N, C-alpha and C positions, 0 to 999 in steps of 0.2 A: 332641410335637416342634414347635417353631416354625419355619415356613418363611418365609424372607425374601421379600417381594414385590420385583419388579423396580423399580429406582430410576427412576421416571417422570421426575423432575426431571432426572436425568442424561441420560436418553434425549432429552428435549426440548432440552437444551443441546447434546448431541452432534449432533442433527439440524440445529440452528441453525448450528453451526460448519461442518458438512459442506456444507450448501447454500450458505452464504456463501463457502466456499472454491471451490466450483464456479463461482460468479459472478465472484469476484475473479480467478481463474485464467483466465477466459474460456471455460470449458467450457459454461457456459450463456450464450447470446448475448442482449444487450440487444435488445428489440423483438420477441422471440418469446414465444409462449404455451406454458405447460406445464400438466400436471395433477398432482394429488396422487398419483394412481396411478403416473405415470411416475417421480416422485421416490421413492415408496415402493419401487418395483422397483429403481431405480438404487442406492439406499442400503441396500436390504435391511432396511427398518424398517417398522413398522406405520404407518398413517395418522395415528394420534393424536399422536405426537411431531412428525411432519411438519407437521401442521396448526398446532400450537402454534408451531413454528419459523417457519412462513410468516407468521403473525400478527405475530411479533416483527420479522421482516425488513420487513414492510410499515410498521411504525412507524419503522423505520430509514430508510425512503424508498428502499429498494433494489428493491422490487417492489410490484405492486398485485394484489389478489385480486378477480377479477370472477366472481361466482356462476355466470354462464352460459358465459363464455368460457374461464375458467381463470386461471392465474397469469401475470401479465405482468411480464417483467424490464424495469425502467425504463431508458430511454435516458438518456445523459448530456446534460444541458442546458448551454448556454453559460454561464448564470448560475452553475450549480454549479461548473463548471471554474474560472471567474474567482474565485469565493469561496474555494475550497479553495487555489488558488495564491496568493491574497492573504494567507491565513493562513500558508501556508508561508513566503512572502517575509518576513513580519514576524518569525516565530519564528526562522527559520534565519539571517537577517541579523543579528539581535540576538545569537544564539548565537555566530556566528563572530567578530563584533566583540569580544565578551567573551573568547572563547578565544584570540584573536590576542595578547592581553596576558598570559595566564597558563596556557597549555596545558602539561601535564606531558609529560616525555619518554615515559613509559609509555603515555600516551594516544595520542601520535603513532605509537608502535609498533603499538598496537591498530588504528589506522586504516590503517596500511600493510598489516597482515596481512589486513584485510578486502578491500583493493583487490587483493592478490595472489590471493585466492580468487575475487573478481569477475572478474579477468582470465582465470583458468583456464576459467570457465564462458562468458565471452565468446568465447574461442578455440574452445571446443567447441560454441558456438551453443546452449547450454542456457538458454533464455529464462527459465524459472521460477527456476532457482537463481541466475542472474545478477541477476534482480530481487530475490531474497531478500537478496543481499549489497549491492545498491544501497540497499535500504531500511535495512539494518543500518548502513551508512555514515552515513546521515542521522540514524538513531535514536541512534547513539553520540554524534554532535555535540550532540544535545539532552540526552542523559544527562550529558555532561561538564560542562555549566554548572550542574548541581545545583540546578535550579529545578523543583520537583515540579509546580507548576501548569502551567508551560509544557510540561513533558514529557507530562503527561496530555492536554493540548490536542492535542499532536502525535499521540499514540497514538490519540486519538479519530477522527482522519482517516486513520489508517494503511491501513485496508482500502480506502478510496477511492483512496488513492495507488497501491496495488498494482494495483487495477483499471484506473486511468488508465494506469499503466505498460504494462500489457498492450495497451491500446488504442493507445498511442503506437507500440509496436513492430509492431502490425498495419499501421499506416499508413506506417511508416518504419523498416524493419529496421536500417538503418545507425545508428539511435539507440542500439543495444546497445553498439557500440564507442565512439560519441561520448560517451555518458554516462560510461563508464569514463575516457576521456581528460579529460573535464571534472572528474571527481572528483580525478584526479591533479593538475590545475592548482590546484584548491581547496586540496589538501593541501600543495602546494609553497609557496603564498602563506601558508598558516597556519604552516608551519614557519619562515618568514622573519619572522613577526610583523607582516606588512603588513596592517593592519586595513582600510584603504580598498580595497586590491586584492582581498583575500579576499572582502569583501562584494560587490564588483563581480562577481567570479567566480561566487558562488552565485546572484546575481540573474540573470546571463546564463544560467546552467545551468537555473534554474527557468523563465525566459522561453522557452528553447528547447523545453522539454517542453510548456509551455502552448501555444505557437505550433503545434506539431505536432498536438496534440489538436484545436485549433480549425480546422485545415485541412480543407476540404471533401473 
């Protein structure tokens, strides 16, 4: 009888996603040191997939591995924040300018539905789910323009964006409701087909997030 061996590749990927989620959600705090043993216990996994996942996360620039001190969760640098927000500004301004000319009725309905769900979680002060729908709103905008290269570029910074979103809310909880209200304004201008106004709204929205992150 042939016994199947545990899927080590799957375990390694699973560990990677779980650790990344802990960091993105703010459960692991930037600037602190951790150990493989701690993560192994928290995730109820052996050290082998944990170690592989940590090496991959180090390549992503999310953490650093110090042989003597342990695993260090990287702080956010001003340079990283500016670079990511400049990418967002370029991608989302382009997307909204294009969509203002040809967005479909069903796409507007989808965006409205996302904002209804976001508002529910804003009211209940559920930060994680509010952020999920925040990201979904922006992701939909990128999907609607049907440009695969730009969509992949946006997806490549998505984890950083959620991480930054958590950091923004730690500094300024009122941003939870403000973000929703800014999304509403963006959608209103998009429905009207006002290209310049909708681009201005998204730029102001992104600048507000960046400004909050950079506040000491």
